[in-house]
C-alpha positions in Angstrom: 17.9 107.4 137.4 17.9 105.6 140.8 15.5 106.8 143.5 17.1 108.3 146.6 16.2 106.7 149.9 13.6 108.6 151.9 15.0 107.6 155.2 17.6 109.6 157.0 21.2 108.3 157.1 22.0 106.7 160.5 24.5 108.7 162.5 27.2 107.1 164.7 25.0 107.8 167.8 21.9 106.3 166.2 24.0 103.2 165.4 25.3 103.0 168.9 21.9 103.3 170.5 20.5 100.7 168.0 23.1 98.2 169.2 22.4 98.6 172.9 21.9 95.3 174.7 20.9 94.3 178.2 22.6 96.1 181.1 23.4 99.3 179.1 26.2 97.7 177.0 26.7 98.8 173.4 28.8 97.2 170.8 30.9 99.7 168.8 33.3 98.1 166.3 33.1 94.8 168.1 34.0 96.2 171.6 31.6 96.3 174.5 31.2 99.8 176.0 29.0 100.7 178.9 26.4 103.4 178.3 25.7 106.1 180.8 23.0 105.4 183.4 21.7 108.7 184.8 19.2 107.2 187.2 21.0 104.8 189.5 19.7 101.3 190.2 19.4 102.4 193.8 17.1 105.2 192.9 14.9 103.0 190.8 14.7 100.5 193.7 14.0 103.2 196.2 11.2 104.7 194.1 9.6 101.3 193.5 10.0 100.3 197.2 8.3 103.6 198.3 5.5 103.0 195.7 4.9 99.5 197.1 4.9 100.7 200.7 2.4 103.4 199.7 0.1 100.8 198.3 0.5 102.1 194.7 1.6 98.7 193.3 -0.8 96.4 195.2 -3.2 95.5 192.3 -2.0 95.3 188.8 -5.2 95.2 186.8 -5.0 98.5 185.0 -3.8 98.9 181.4 -2.3 101.9 179.7 -1.7 102.4 176.1 -0.4 105.1 173.8 2.0 105.8 171.0 5.3 107.2 171.9 8.6 107.7 170.1 10.8 104.6 170.0 13.8 106.9 170.5 12.2 108.2 173.8 11.7 104.6 175.0 15.3 103.6 174.1 16.8 106.7 175.8 14.7 106.3 179.0 15.7 102.6 179.2 19.3 103.5 178.6 19.3 106.2 181.3 17.5 104.1 183.9 18.9 100.6 183.1 15.3 99.4 183.0 14.8 96.7 180.4 11.1 96.2 180.0 8.4 98.6 178.8 6.1 97.7 181.7 8.8 98.3 184.3 9.7 101.6 182.7 6.1 102.8 182.6 5.7 101.7 186.2 8.8 103.6 187.3 7.9 106.7 185.5 4.4 106.8 186.9 5.6 106.0 190.4 8.1 108.8 190.2 5.4 111.3 189.3 3.0 109.9 191.9 5.5 110.1 194.7 6.8 113.6 193.8 7.1 115.6 197.0 7.2 119.1 195.5 10.3 119.9 197.5 11.6 122.6 195.1 8.3 124.4 195.2 8.1 124.3 199.0 11.7 125.4 199.3 11.0 128.4 197.0 7.9 129.4 199.0 9.8 129.4 202.3 12.5 131.8 201.0 12.9 134.8 203.3 10.6 133.3 206.0 13.0 132.3 208.6 11.8 133.0 212.1 13.8 136.0 213.5 13.9 134.4 216.9 15.7 131.3 215.6 19.1 130.9 217.1 21.6 129.8 214.4 24.6 129.4 216.8 26.9 132.0 215.3 
């Protein structure tokens, strides 16, 4: 009796992600199809520009290491359009470092409008 393979069968989605190439293009049945980019190129550039202006990117002597799921890396690259691991890590860290906590500040200000404020209506 033949042994069954221990690996999971690849789904259509897994196959599509596995054939992703530069620029978020996938080959499905010989046709190139663009993949969704959730984080726009403009946003990536804006975050990296803000990080550079804040001095967060001035010296690149630090190293970071860790084990993460290859699926997580593929999906993050696909959603950002970033191609290299280093650029992806740098973008992710810059995004966290530059977080302005707007949502939290917005929630804290709820119901605290100055009663003397003239709204014009």
